[in-house]
C-alpha positions, 0 to 999 in steps of 0.5 A, spaced: 500 500 500 505 504 501 508 503 494 502 505 491 502 512 495 509 513 493 508 511 486 502 516 486 506 522 488 512 521 484 507 520 478 503 526 480 509 530 481 512 528 474 506 530 470 505 537 474 512 539 473 512 537 465 511 544 461 508 544 454 513 549 451 508 552 446 502 553 449 503 560 450 503 561 443 497 557 441 491 562 439 489 568 435 494 574 435 492 581 432 497 586 430 497 592 434 498 597 428 493 593 423 487 589 426 487 586 419 493 583 420 492 576 424 496 570 426 492 564 428 497 559 431 495 552 432 498 545 433 499 541 427 501 534 430 508 535 434 509 541 431 505 548 430 502 551 424 502 559 423 496 562 419 497 569 416 490 571 414 492 577 411 496 573 406 492 567 406 498 563 407 500 557 412 507 556 415 510 550 419 513 552 425 517 549 431 518 550 438 526 552 440 526 553 447 522 559 449 521 561 441 517 559 436 521 558 429 516 559 423 519 557 416 518 561 410 521 557 404 528 558 406 528 563 411 526 562 419 523 567 423 523 567 430 516 569 434 517 571 441 513 572 447 514 578 451 510 582 456 504 578 453 505 581 446 508 576 440 514 579 437 515 578 430 520 582 426 518 589 427 511 587 428 507 586 435 501 582 436 496 582 442 493 575 443 485 575 443 482 571 449 478 565 446 471 567 448 472 573 444 473 570 437 470 564 433 475 562 428 470 561 423 466 567 424 471 572 426 471 577 432 464 578 436 
């Protein structure tokens, strides 16, 4: 019986300490200067996908430590979250709360 409790504590500790490094990137992001420039970041298997709505393009991305690396042809762009904002080059995006949008219908 004691072994079961020890195993339960070890398993609970392991899973509570495991962090999903890309979780904070997932969601809908809107450019702070141009609200028509929208990024939707979602899981695609073990990796991620970035939908750039203004270009109507989709790009693969991977997590590299605390960064999201988006591959565009032969280039790699790095997305960083700082102060609850997503930074991509010179553009800054704010995240919309999931209750504020419906991916198929837009913001409501």
